[in-house]
N, C-alpha and C positions, 0 to 999 in steps of 0.2 A: 132449606128446611121447609117442610110443608106439614101443617097440622090438620089432621082429619076432623071432619065435622062430627060432633058428638052424636052417637046413635048410628053411625055408619056400620053397615054389615061387614063381617070379617071377609066375606067373598069379595065385596067391592074394594076393600082396603088392599087385599092381596092383588087383585087385578090392577089397581092403580100403581102399586109398587112395581109390578112386572112391566106394565106399559111404559112407565116413566123411568124405569131403571133406578128406583130409589130403594135404599136400605130401610127396612121397616123396623122401628125401635118400639118395643112393647114390654109390658109386664104380663101380658096374657099368654099363658102356656099353650093355648089352642094353636097359636101360630108356629109352634115348634113342629107341628105335624104336617105342614105344607111341603109339597115337592117343588123342585126347582122349575117345573113347568107351570106352577101356580103363583109363585111369588119370587121377586128378584133376590132378596136376601133378608134375613131376620137377625136382629140383635135382641135377645131376650134378657131383660134386666133382672138380676138377682140381687140388686142393691136397692135399699129403700130410697124412694124418690126424694124424700126430705134431706137426704145426705148429699148435698150438692158437691162437697169436696170429694167424696168417694166417687161419685158419678163422673166428675171431670177428670180426676186422676186415672180412673179405669178406662174411660174413653180415650184419653190421650195415649195411654200405653197400648191399647188395642189398635188404634189407628197407626201407631208407629211400628208395631211388631207383627201385625197380622198380614197374611197374604191377601190377595184380592178377595173381596167379600162376595162377589157374584156367585149365586148358587150355594151360599153358606148359611148355616145357623151358628151364630156366635152366642154363647152363654156368658154373660158378663157378670162376674163376681167382684167384690172388693178385692183389689190386689192381683186378680188373675182373670183369664178368660179361656174358654175352650171353643174350638172350631170344629164343626161337623158338616158333612154334606147335607143339604136339605133333603128331607124324606127318609133319612136314616133313623132307625129306631135307636134312641139313646137312653142311657141311665144318667141321671144327674143327682147332684147333692142338694 
């Protein structure tokens, strides 16, 4: 795990994710619009950060049941997740 420095630009974070082949975990909707040529993979959290039980349970299920994450946007909800190719226009709940 790597934690980004506060105030880092979105472009820098995306470039770092791609270069180091790291899955980028965020609450920021802006990262759902990146293409696979700009970022390695994104997990967009739709779970409150203070709900550690839901976060851990959802991450565990995602990691167990999901295909390879490279080039994917994962929208992580409590109890479920959706996987899309990066750069695809999506509708979410």
